Every structure is written in structure tokens, then in C-alpha cells.
C-alpha positions in Angstrom: 86.7 80.3 117.5 85.1 83.9 117.6 81.4 84.4 118.8 79.1 86.6 118.4 80.1 88.6 120.9 83.6 89.3 119.7 81.4 90.5 116.5 79.2 92.8 118.2 81.7 94.0 120.2 83.3 95.0 116.5 80.3 96.9 115.4 80.3 100.4 116.8 77.9 103.3 115.4 79.6 105.5 113.0 80.1 108.7 115.4 81.7 106.0 117.8 84.1 105.1 115.2 84.8 108.8 114.4 85.4 109.6 117.6 88.1 107.4 118.3 90.9 109.4 117.0 93.8 107.4 118.0 97.3 105.9 117.5 95.0 103.8 114.5 93.9 107.1 113.4 97.8 108.7 112.7 99.2 105.3 111.7 99.1 102.6 109.5 97.6 99.5 111.8 97.9 97.2 109.4 101.7 97.9 109.0 102.2 97.7 112.3 100.8 93.8 112.5 103.3 92.9 109.7 105.8 90.2 110.3 108.1 87.7 108.5 106.3 84.9 107.0 108.0 81.6 106.7 107.9 80.1 103.3 105.6 76.9 102.7 107.4 73.6 103.1 107.3 71.4 99.6 104.8 68.3 99.4 105.8 65.0 99.2 102.3 63.5 98.4 99.1 64.9 97.7 95.1 65.0 99.3 93.0 64.8 101.8 92.3 68.2 100.4 91.5 71.2 103.3 87.7 72.4 102.5 87.8 76.4 102.9 84.4 78.4 102.7 84.9 82.0 101.6 82.0 83.6 102.9 80.2 86.7 103.6 76.5 87.3 103.0 77.5 90.9 102.0 78.1 91.3 98.3 81.3 93.0 96.7 83.7 92.2 99.7 86.4 90.6 97.7 85.0 86.9 98.0 85.2 85.9 94.4 88.5 88.0 94.0 90.0 86.2 96.8 89.2 82.5 96.0 90.5 82.7 92.7 94.0 84.4 93.7 94.4 82.3 96.8 94.0 79.3 95.0 96.5 80.9 92.3 98.9 81.4 94.9 98.7 78.1 96.5 99.2 76.4 93.3 102.6 78.9 92.8 103.5 77.0 96.3 103.4 73.1 94.9 99.2 72.8 96.1 96.7 71.3 94.0 93.6 73.0 94.1 90.0 72.7 93.0 87.7 76.1 93.2 84.0 75.4 93.8 81.6 78.1 92.2 78.3 78.2 94.2 77.2 81.0 93.4 74.4 81.2 91.0 75.7 84.5 89.1 78.8 82.3 88.3 81.7 85.2 88.6 84.4 82.7 89.8 83.4 80.9 86.7 83.5 84.8 84.4 86.9 85.8 86.3 88.8 82.7 85.0 87.5 82.5 81.5 85.1 79.7 81.8 81.8 80.2 79.5 79.9 78.3 82.4 76.2 80.3 80.7 76.7 78.1 77.3 77.9 75.1 79.5 75.0 71.5 79.6 76.8 70.5 83.1 77.9 72.7 86.1 77.8 72.2 90.2 74.1 72.5 90.0 74.2 68.8 87.9 76.7 67.5 90.6 74.6 68.5 93.5 71.1 67.3 92.3 71.5 64.3 89.8 73.1 60.9 91.5 74.8 60.0 88.4 76.4 62.8 87.9 79.5 63.8 89.8 82.1 66.3 90.8 84.6 65.0 88.1 82.2 64.9 85.7 81.4 68.4 85.7 85.4 69.9 86.9 87.5 71.6 83.9 90.9 72.9 84.0 91.8 76.4 84.0 94.4 78.1 82.3 96.9 77.5 85.3 98.3 74.0 85.9 97.0 72.9 89.4 94.1 74.6 89.3 90.3 73.2 88.3 87.2 74.7 88.5 83.7 73.2 89.4 81.7 76.0 87.3 78.1 77.8 88.0 75.5 79.3 86.2 71.6 80.6 86.7 70.7 76.9 86.8 72.1 76.6 90.6 69.6 79.3 91.7 66.8 76.4 91.7 68.9 74.4 93.9 68.1 76.0 96.9 64.6 75.4 96.9 64.8 71.7 95.0 67.2 70.6 97.4 64.7 71.6 101.0 63.0 68.5 99.7 66.0 66.2 100.4 66.8 63.7 103.2 70.4 65.6 104.6 70.0 68.6 102.1 72.5 70.2 104.3 75.2 67.5 103.5 74.5 67.4 99.9 77.9 69.3 98.7 79.7 67.1 101.5 78.6 64.3 100.1 79.7 65.2 96.5 83.1 66.2 97.7 84.5 62.8 98.7 84.7 61.7 95.1 87.5 64.3 94.4 89.1 65.0 97.9 92.3 62.7 97.7 92.8 64.8 94.4 93.3 68.0 95.9 95.3 69.7 98.8 92.7 72.1 98.8 89.3 73.1 98.3 88.0 76.2 98.1 84.1 77.5 97.9 83.5 80.5 96.6 79.5 81.3 98.2 77.2 83.3 97.2 76.1 86.3 99.1 73.4 85.0 101.3 73.3 82.9 104.0 70.8 80.3 102.7 70.7 76.5 102.1 73.5 76.5 99.6 75.8 78.8 102.0 74.9 76.3 104.6 76.0 73.4 102.6 79.0 74.9 102.3 79.9 75.8 105.8 78.6 72.0 106.5 81.0 70.6 104.1 84.3 73.0 104.6 86.7 72.7 107.8 87.6 75.8 107.9 86.0 80.0 106.8 87.7 82.5 105.3 85.6 85.7 106.1 86.7 88.6 103.2 85.9 91.9 104.9 85.9 95.3 103.2 87.3 97.9 105.6 83.9 100.1 105.8 81.6 100.6 108.2 78.4 98.7 106.9 80.4 95.8 106.4 80.8 95.4 109.8 77.4 95.5 110.6 76.9 91.7 108.7 79.6 90.4 111.0 77.9 89.4 113.8 75.2 87.8 111.8 77.7 85.4 110.0 79.7 84.5 113.1 76.1 83.7 114.4 75.3 81.7 111.7 78.8 79.5 111.6 78.2 79.2 115.4 74.9 77.1 115.2 76.6 75.2 111.9 79.2 74.2 114.4 77.1 73.0 116.9 74.7 71.1 114.6 76.3 70.3 111.9 79.8 70.5 111.5 81.4 70.3 114.9 85.4 70.6 113.4 84.2 74.2 111.3 86.2 77.0 112.6 86.9 80.7 111.3 90.3 80.1 109.5 90.6 84.0 109.7 89.1 87.6 108.7 90.5 88.9 105.3 90.7 92.7 105.2 90.3 93.8 101.9 89.9 97.0 99.6 91.7 98.4 102.4 92.7 101.9 101.9 95.8 103.2 104.6 95.3 107.1 103.2 92.1 107.1 104.7 91.3 107.6 108.6 88.0 105.3 108.3 89.5 102.4 107.0 92.0 102.2 109.6 90.1 102.6 112.5 87.9 100.0 111.1 90.1 97.9 110.0 91.6 98.6 114.0 88.5 97.8 115.7 88.2 94.7 114.2 91.2 93.0 115.1 90.7 94.8 118.7 87.6 92.0 118.0 88.9 89.6 116.5 92.7 89.2 117.4 94.8 86.5 115.9 91.9 85.8 114.2 92.4 88.6 111.3 95.1 87.4 108.7 97.9 90.2 109.0 97.7 90.3 105.4 95.5 92.8 103.9 94.3 93.3 100.1 95.0 96.3 99.3 92.9 98.5 96.8 94.2 98.5 93.2 92.9 99.0 89.4 95.1 96.0 89.1 91.9 93.6 90.1 89.0 94.7 87.7 91.5 94.1 85.0 91.9 90.6 86.1 88.3 89.9 85.5 88.6 91.2 82.3 91.8 88.9 81.0 90.0 86.0 83.0 93.3 85.2 84.9 94.3 85.6 88.9 96.3 88.3 89.3 99.3 86.4 90.1 99.7 85.6 86.2 98.0 88.8 84.7 100.1 91.0 87.3 102.7 88.6 88.3 104.9 91.5 90.0 102.0 93.9 91.2 101.3 94.5 95.2 98.0 92.7 95.0 99.5 90.1 93.6 101.8 89.9 96.3 99.7 90.1 99.0 97.7 87.3 97.5 100.8 85.2 98.1 101.5 86.2 101.7 97.9 84.7 102.2 98.4 81.6 101.2 101.9 81.1 102.7 99.0 82.1 106.3 96.9 80.0 104.8 99.2 76.9 104.9 100.5 77.8 107.9 97.4 76.8 110.0 
């Protein structure tokens, strides 16, 4: 598993990065890592689900976009997927066209009310096989209320037990912080995908995040592993972007997915449309990238 030392070695001072005008500056290091990906094998039965937390305490790095589109791509390969919106901002719900702000029951009720289960609050999306547990601003109260609960870090894990056999994958979209809700997600998950914008300041938070993951693994969830680091908002035309990506690969090696998510105007369009890119623009490069990511996740 990646350690904080690995993360720390990825974080260089800006002028250090700029001074390393090596091969990574002259060619695209992401393209150099591309290898053929095997087609996923069809399933004969469903469940129990593998639980993956999409986590990064820095906002705006593509967590929600990746949760939606990875989930939709996994469904295309015959998997049943449940998406959990664990962010009080409810961006995941908005991105799928679900009016969570007007809903009476959300993930908050499932976490805080004994008589409410995830099955009671989950809703189907427009994509068969892809379900959503929505969130709204009510969830912000859970962070405070959970503090006084017994075994507060395992609350989400207990709630997920009721629906885990119904799905092949459960993807949790975490809020941009390392608070109690995020710790709940890490305690419930078997794997963590870290979306990482290819920009220097995104690197700086990786060490803290990896340290938190290590602590959760040691104290709460021994089976937790980093499934992979996903480079997002990648632009091969800029030297800085290529060098940041090379630095991450140097530190984490095979933990970094070979799939990279390029910058494209298609992603903001899908948010407005309330659809994944795989249905809104199925032939786009973004849709192709998330299908490749789904292949890598299925091969883990």
C-alpha cells in the first residue's frame, strides 16, 4: 500500500518541478504508459458488492464526475452499481438529475434513523442497473450528531450491509474534507480511488490523505487499500501537467491508473443535462476514458 513517504516524495517545490525539463517535458508520459486493456468477463450472478470510496479532501478535482461516469461505465459492462452521495452539497444527486433538495428522505435519514434503511432512500436513475442514494444539506448535521454515537465510524458500514448483496459495486462520493463522514466512507470501503488534478497544489494534499487512509487501515479497517490514483483534468499540451503526472507516477508507480481523464467541455455539459458522459456523449474521448477506467477497476 502507498505510504505517506511515497506521497511526500511526490510533492516538490514548484521551482523544482519546473527545473526538471527531462523526457517527461518533451513527450506525453500518460500516453507512454498506455497498454491494451482486457475486456471484462460477463457475470453469472450479482453481489456482494465491492465498496469503493472516491476520496480527496481537495475540492474540484473530479470526484463527483468520476463517481457518476465510472458507475455508468461499470453498468455498461453488466454490473449493478449503487452510488452513495456522502456530500452535503449533493453534487452527485444534481449530476444525475435527482432533485435531492426537495426530498424528505436521503442518506442522512438512513444514517441517523434506526428504522430507515438504504433500501428506503435509494432511487433509480435513468440508467437501468444504476441506483442512487441521494444527499442534501441535511447531511451536514450528521457530522455533529454522529460524534456522540457509539462506534460512530462504523455507521455507514452497518447501513450498507442491508443492500450489499444487491449490487456488484458501491461507489461512495466523499465530501472534500477528512471529517467523520469521510472516515465512515473509508471504514466501509475495501478500496479508495483518489482523483488527482494534474496541478502542483493538488499534490500537496496527497500526503495528508494517504496518512489518513493509513490510520483508518491500522485502527478501523484492515482490508482498506488504495485501488488507484486517477489523474484528472489532464492536458498533455502543458509542460506543468506532464511533469506533475510524471512525479506522481514516479512516487506511486503501478498505483496510478494508466487511464487519464483529459480536460473537455463535455463534462460541464453532462452536469447540466443530468446524465453521465457515457449516455450524453457516448462516442467522446471522455466516455472512452471512463470505459477504460472501468476495465482497470474490474481487473483489480
